[in-house]
N, C-alpha and C positions, 0 to 999 in steps of 0.2 A: 534417411537416418531412421534409426529405431527410437521416433521422437513418444516420448510418453501423452497416452491421452490423459483428460479430465472426465471423469464420470458425474461429477457435479459436488454439491455441498451444501452448507448453510453458514451462516452467523448468529450472533445473538440480537436483541435489540439494543443498540448503542446508546441510548437514554436512558438505560436503568442505572440505577445506581445499586450493586447487590448489596453493600455494606448496610446501606438502609432498609434493605429487604430482609435482613438476618441470613445473608448467604456468602459463603465461600468462594473461592476459587472452585474448588471441588463441584458445587451445586452448578458452577458454569460451564465447567467443562463435561458433565454428566449432562448436560441439558443440549448444548451443542452438538455432541458426540452421537445422539439421541435423534436429534432433528436431521444432523447431517445423511447418516446412515439412511434413516427413514428417506430423505429426499433421494438419494443414488436408488433406494431398492436394495442396500446391502444386508442381508440378516447376519445376525449372529453365528448363527450356523457355518456360515460361507468363511466369517472370519475364521471360526474353528478348523474348517477342514483345509484353508489354505494356511495356515499355522503346522498343521500337520506334516505337511510338504515343504515347511519351509519358505513359504510363497509371499508371506505379507511381514510389513514391519511398519511400527509407528515413529513419526519425525515433528518434533513439537517445538514451535518458534515460542521463544518467552524472554524476554529482556531482564527484568528484574523482580523475580518473584519473591527470594530471599527479603529485600528491603520491604519491600508494599505487602507481603503476606508472611513474611518468616518462612517460607517454603522453599526449598532447592528440589531437584533430582526429579522436575516434571515430567521427565519424558516415559518414569514408571507407573504415572497414574492412571492412564487407562486403565490399568486392573482394576481401580476402583470404581472403574464404570461399570463393567461388566467381564465375568470371570472367561468371556471368549478370549479376552487381552491377556491372561496368562500365557506366558512362554512365549507372547510376540515381541520381537527385539526391539527397544524404544528408547529414544534418547532425546534430549533437549538441547537446542541450538539457539546461539544468541549472537548479534551482532548490531545490537542498539537496537533503533528502530526499524533496521531491516531485519531481524530474528526472524519475522514469517518466512521472507523471501529465502534466505540462507536455508531454513528447513525445506522449503519446495524446493531447493536446487537440490540439496542433499538425496531428497526422495528422487526427484528428477535422474539424476547420477546412477542411483542403484537399480532404478527400474531399466535406463539405457543400457546399463551393463549385463542387464539379464539375472541380478542376483533374487529380484522379487517379482511379484507377479502384480502385488496390490501394493500400495502406500498409502496411508493414512495420515493427511499433515493436518496438524492443529497447530492455530495461532492464539494467545490469549495472555490477557494481562488485567488484573485486575488494580485500579488506580486510586481509587477514590475512598481509600484506607487510611489515607492520610492529609493533612491540611496542604494547599497547593503550594506554601513555601518550602515544608518538608519534602514534596515531591517535585519542587522544583530542583533541589539539592540533589534527590536519587536521580533525577534525568541528567544531571550534571556529569555523572558517571560514564555518558556515552561521549564525552568530550573528553581532553586531556585535564583531569581534573586537578591535580594541583597547579596546572599553567593557565586552568582557562576559568573553573568553576570554582572553585574552593573560597568560601565566604561571599559568593556572588550570589547576589537573589536573583532568581530567574535567569540563569546563565543563556539559557539557548534563545530566548527572545534578543537578548543582547547579541549575540553570537549571528543570528538571521538578520539583525537589525545592521548588524556591519556588513553582512552581504549586500542589503539595501544600498548602504552606503557606496559600496565598491559600484553595484550597477549603476548608480548614477553619475559616478567621477568619470568610469569610461562608456557612458551614452553620450558622446561629443556631439554637440550640436542637439541634443534631443531636448535637453532642461529637465530639471528634477519636478516640477509640477507636471509635465506629462509622464513621465517613471511613474511618482506616485499616484496619478490618476488611474494609471493603469493596474497598479496593486489593487487601486480601490474597485476597480471593475472586476478583478478575478477573485475578491472577495464578495461581490456582490451575485456573481455567477454561482460559484458555489454553496453558497445559502440557498439562491433560488432554486438549484436543482436538487440540494438536499429536501425540501419541500415535495418532491416527486418520489423519495425514496422514502417507505414505509418502515423504512429500520435505522433511519439515518438521527444521528441525536439530537442537531439543530431542526427536524422540520416544521415545529412549532414555533420556531425563533424569528425574530424580524431583522432583515439588514437591508439596506436600501443604498444605494449610490451616494443619496445626500449623507445617510449617517458615516458610511464608511471613508468619505472624502474630508469629515468633519474631524481631522485629526486633533488629540488633544484635546476634546471637550470633556465633561465629564462621563457623557456615555459612551466615549470611546478614547479612553484615557493611553499615552502612552508608555509601552512597557519595554521597548529597547531603540534606542536613537532614533530612528525614521518610523519605526512601525508602532503599531497600535493596536487595540484589541482586537479591531474587525482583522487584521493580517495574521490572526494567530489559529491553528488547529486546537482543537478542545482537549480535554482531560479525559477520559473516556476508562468505563469499565466494559470489555468485551472480549469476544471470541470469533473465531471463524475457521470452519475445516472444509479441505477438499479432499475427495479421494480421488487420487491418480493409478492410472495402470499401465500395463506393457499393452502395445496394439493388438498383439492376439488375443489377450485377456478380454481388452476392451471389447473387441469383435464379437467374441463368443459371450459377452455379457450381454452386449446389445442385442443381438439374436434370440436368446434365451429370454430377455425381459420383454421382446418386443419395441424395443426402444431404437427409432431411427437414428441411424448415425449422426445427421445433420442437428442432434440434439447432444451429442457429444463434443467436446473441444481435445486438439492438439496443441501442447506444447511444443511451437516449432523452434525458438531460439533464445539464448539466453546470453546474457553479460555480466559479468562481476568484475568489477576493479575496483581496489583500495587507494584513495589517495592521502597525501599526509595529514596525519590526524589534528593537528594543530591547526586553525581557519588561519591564522597569520602564516604558516607555512603554506597554504591553499595558494591565498594571494600570490606571495612573494613568487611561488610556481609559475604561476600564472601569466604573469608580467610579460607583455609583449606577445602573448599568445592571442590567438582568436576567442577562445572560451575561457570564460572566468571559473567556470567548472571543466576543464578539459577533461578529467577520469570521468567525469559522468557522461560527458559526449563519446567517448570511448567505451563505455558499457553500453550504450546505446546503439552504436556503431555495430560493437561484436552480437548481439542478439539480432540485427537487421541483417548482417553477413550470415550467422548461421541459418538463419531463416529463410534467406533468398529472397529478400524484401526490402523496401525502402520507404521512406515515410509516403510516398505515391500510394500504396498498398494497406496503408493503415487506414482503418476507419475511424478508429477510439482510441481512445488516451488514458490511461489512469496513472496519476503523478503523486507524488510525495507532496504534498503543499502545506508541510509543517507550518511554514510560512508564506504568505503570499509573493515574498523573495526567489524562494525555492521553485517555487513553481514558475516566474517568471523566467528565472535561469534555465529551465527546463524547455521552454517553447525553442529556442535555438539548437538546445540539444538533441531534441528530438527531430531537428530538421525542418520544422514548420515556420522558418524564417533566419537568414543570415545573424550572426550576433553582433549585438547592438541595436538590431531592428524588433527585438520581442514584442515592442508597445504597439506594432502595425498589425500583429496577428488579435491582438487584445481590440483596440480600436476598430479594426474591420468586422469584428464578431465572428473569427473562423473559428475559434475555440470556445464559443458558445453553445449550447443544445439547441435555442430557438433556431429554427430553419434548419436543422442537420442535414436535409435532404440536398441542399443548395452544392452546387459543384463548388470544391476546392474547402467545406467546409471539415474542420478536425476536432470536434467536442472534446476538450479535456474534463474529467472528474464528473462524468454526466451523474455520478452516484450522490455527488457533492462532498466528495474526496475527503481529507483530514479536517478541512476547516469546516464542512458541514455535516459531513457524515460521521465522522468523530474519529478519535486515535488511540483506542489501544493498543499501545507500542508495540509488544511481541505479535498482535492480531492482524496488524496494518498490511502487511505483504499479503497474506492469505486472502484477507477480505477484497484488496484489489484484484487478486487471480480470480477470485468467485466472481466478481462484478464482470469482468472482461469475460468470464465462462459465459455468464447469463446474457452480456450484450451479442457474444456470437452465436449462440443457441437462440436468440429471439427469445428471452425469457427474463428481460429485464422489467417490463411493467411500463409505468407512465415515465420511466427515465429513459425508453429504450433508444438505441441509434438506430434508424431505419436501415434493415438489412446489411446491418456489420458482420464481416466477413472474418476480419483482421486486426487485433488490437494491441496495442505496446502499453506496457505499465513499468515504471519506475519507483522502485522503493529504497530510499537511502538512509544510512546509521549515520549519528552523530552530525557533523556540521559536513554533511555530504561527502564523509570520509568511506564508507562502506556505499557501494554502487552497485544494485541488482537489479536486472532489466529481464522482462521476460517478454517474447511476442507469442500471443495465445491466438490459435484460427480455428474455425469451424472445421469439423471432420466432415469427411464425405464420405 
């Protein structure tokens, strides 16, 4: 297949509060584009040349700039970064928390189709412009707002708290405490991994197994049903960028720059499935089925099939841990365990980064994930893709999984409504 390559990219420091710095989304966009193109070695003159030949386009993933920053039409704003983008086709793509991934998917499709040679994929969200309660209401539009979020304070913790309820209800013979302890361990792992990531939001924060298990205390208050603060991803300002290219352009670019091919990555496979939008419809549809989130599982299967791999060939995973319950459900969706046995992979240390060289290890979220690294909604999918690029090219620093050749990512929008998966592997 004519699978697109990833030349590289960059992300902002997810611990920053851009509003407190007196900076806007435009400041963030300008910084990440400059950093990303510099990291790749792609000059603005080359953007101009490609544009003259109609061989480059821009794909921006963003969820809700209209509410957070009173600005739409973000697909056109790279023209404010540099005049090299004058005339370059650009558009904004939205699918709630999967906005970054649908931008990646659109870029990959146009590259596979031969429409362009280079795609600049940017994910961005500025979220700290409003209070947490107002932001929670904004995020509620990623669900069915009138039915699931209107008038509900912090609707998404409650929706994913309901997912935790369903996990417990269907985990026959496992017991509630075992499941809840497994969720606490997911939190501990992601916070611990984030300490190794110099761009993670929580790299200086504290979270222990004891604190994660101390549910309902003043230091770990309940936020939605069985879920507490330790189970939640972060409210984050941030952006990430990837430069993708056709195989022909990637090989020529690498030769010209003197870059070994194993420092590039290939998007080997993808999956995109949409489930019923309300959470209760998802629960109803999945009754009697093996998977609580069957369309999430199908998106994974689709990516494996297109890439010609299965879980045995996957070395590293980046998944959408907006809450610990979403990561728990994803463990069986990836094929690490059978449905209902997800706790085993957690208890056995299979998903932990520690001892990553041991046979059978499949580290999940070595970056820290959304819980540890941060969750700027429209940027998370692109950030996951960037981290898999770093892993398979050996550039992940202290959170590197040794000799990672293939990784898979899962990025979801809403309550696992939009499911996007990509298998990203090392180029050769």
